[in-house]
C-alpha positions in Angstrom: -20.8 12.6 31.5 -22.2 9.8 33.7 -25.9 9.1 33.7 -27.9 9.5 36.9 -28.4 5.7 37.0 -24.6 5.1 36.8 -24.0 7.6 39.6 -26.8 6.3 41.9 -25.8 2.7 41.4 -22.1 3.6 42.2 -23.0 5.0 45.6 -22.5 1.8 47.6 -19.0 1.6 46.2 -18.0 5.1 47.3 -19.8 4.8 50.7 -17.6 5.2 53.8 -19.2 2.8 56.4 -16.9 4.1 59.2 -18.6 7.5 58.9 -22.1 6.0 59.4 -21.7 4.1 62.7 -25.2 4.0 64.2 -26.6 6.2 61.4 -29.5 4.3 59.9 -31.5 6.4 57.5 -33.6 6.3 54.3 -32.9 9.1 51.9 -35.0 9.9 48.9 -33.5 11.6 45.8 -36.4 13.3 44.0 -34.8 14.5 40.8 -35.9 16.7 37.9 -33.8 18.0 35.0 -32.2 16.0 32.2 -33.0 12.6 33.8 -36.1 13.0 36.1 -36.2 10.1 38.5 -36.6 9.0 42.1 -34.1 6.9 44.0 -34.2 5.5 47.5 -30.9 5.2 49.3 -30.9 3.1 52.5 -28.0 3.3 55.0 -28.4 0.6 57.5 -25.8 -1.1 59.8 -22.9 0.3 57.8 -24.2 -0.7 54.4 -25.6 1.6 51.7 -28.1 0.2 49.1 -29.9 2.0 46.3 -33.2 1.2 44.7 -34.9 3.0 41.7 -38.1 4.6 42.8 -39.5 5.9 46.1 -39.6 2.6 47.9 -39.6 3.6 51.6 -40.5 6.6 53.7 -37.5 8.9 53.8 -36.0 10.7 56.8 -34.1 13.1 54.4 -35.2 14.2 50.9 -32.7 15.6 48.4 -34.3 17.4 45.5 -32.9 19.1 42.5 -31.8 18.4 38.9 -30.2 15.0 38.2 -27.2 16.7 36.6 -26.3 18.4 39.9 -26.3 15.0 41.7 -24.1 13.6 38.9 -21.7 16.7 39.3 -21.7 16.2 43.1 -20.9 12.5 43.2 -18.3 12.7 40.4 -16.5 15.5 42.2 -17.1 18.2 39.6 -18.8 20.5 42.1 -18.6 20.3 46.0 -21.9 19.3 47.6 -22.2 22.4 49.8 -21.6 24.7 46.8 -24.7 23.2 45.2 -26.7 23.5 48.4 -25.6 27.0 49.1 -26.5 28.0 45.5 -30.0 26.4 46.1 -29.4 24.0 43.2 -30.0 21.1 45.6 -32.4 21.2 48.5 -32.2 18.9 51.5 -35.4 18.5 53.5 -35.1 16.9 56.8 -33.1 17.2 60.0 -30.1 19.6 59.6 -27.8 17.1 61.4 -28.7 14.4 58.8 -27.9 16.8 55.9 -24.5 17.5 57.5 -23.8 13.8 58.2 -24.9 12.8 54.7 -22.2 14.9 53.0 -19.5 13.2 55.0 -20.5 9.6 54.0 -18.9 9.6 50.6 -15.5 9.1 49.1 -16.1 11.7 46.4 -13.2 12.2 44.0 -11.6 15.6 44.1 -11.3 17.4 40.7 -9.4 20.5 39.8 
């Protein structure tokens, strides 16, 4: 299984800039579980960058266990399934949460 660091650092490579036109946001991943950590994802002018730690004030915060984030971005479990099961929480504007899930080229498994 991938580590949370591998998954977080891979986000810029699976980012779909065409889905983020005019959508500039700072998103904080506040993670517990097997690999507790904080990650700041910045989407700005069609580019996604990731930094370890809480480095900027977020517009959207995603919290939950690191293993669920790994499962989401590796395609093991669909993002909305994790949110609906309350395994991941998104705090911030609802429209940002919806937009966020469409920004990624997540592999389909199964």
